[in-house]
N, C-alpha and C positions, 0 to 999 in steps of 0.2 A: 365766147369762150366755150369750148367743148367740155362735155361732162367729165372726160378723163383728166383734162387739165385742171378743172375745178377741184376734183377730188385729190389730185396730187398737190395742188397749191395749199389746200388745207389739211393735208396729212391724213386723208380718209381713204387713200387708195390701198392700204393694207400692205404696202411694200416693206414696212418696218416691223411687221408682225412676226417675221421669221426669226426665231431665236437661234443662236449659235450653240448647238449641242455637242460640239466637238471638244476634245480635251483642251485645246488651246482656248476656246471660248469660255469653258468652265474655269480654267485656271486664271484667266484675265478677270473674270467676274469675282473670284475669290481674292485676287490681289487688289482690285478696286474697292471692294466692299467687304472688308474682313468681318468675319462673325466669330462667335465663340467656337473654339475647336471642339470637335465631337469625340476625339480620342487623342492619345499622345502620351509621351513620357512625362514624368514629373517636371523635367527641365523645360518641356514645351509649355506646360502650364505656368511655370514661373515666368517665362518670357512673355506669355500672354498677359499675365497680371502686371508686369512691368510696363508693357505697351499701353494697357488700359490707364494705368497711373499717369504715364507721361502725357497721354491724350487729355485726361481730365485736368492736368496741370496747365496744358496749353490753352484749354478752354477757359480756365479760371484766370489766367494771366491777362491783365488789361494793358493797353498800350501805355498808360501812364506809369506802369510799374517798370517798364524798360528804361534803361539808362543809356544815354548816347556814348559811343566809343570815343575815348580820348586819344588824340594823335600827338 
């Protein structure tokens, strides 16, 4: 096995170190990993608080709490 093949196999070749600094890359990062907004209107903050509450509710819900659908 050649050195470049070894490095690529174990992810040490550095090909993934290039971050996408384009507008598209930044918007994709924000969509996949939402964080607290830095600014916005009061309506934006209300939406953010509702989102946080719904995520906390999803996390606290256990599978035994869910009821099967009746047909």
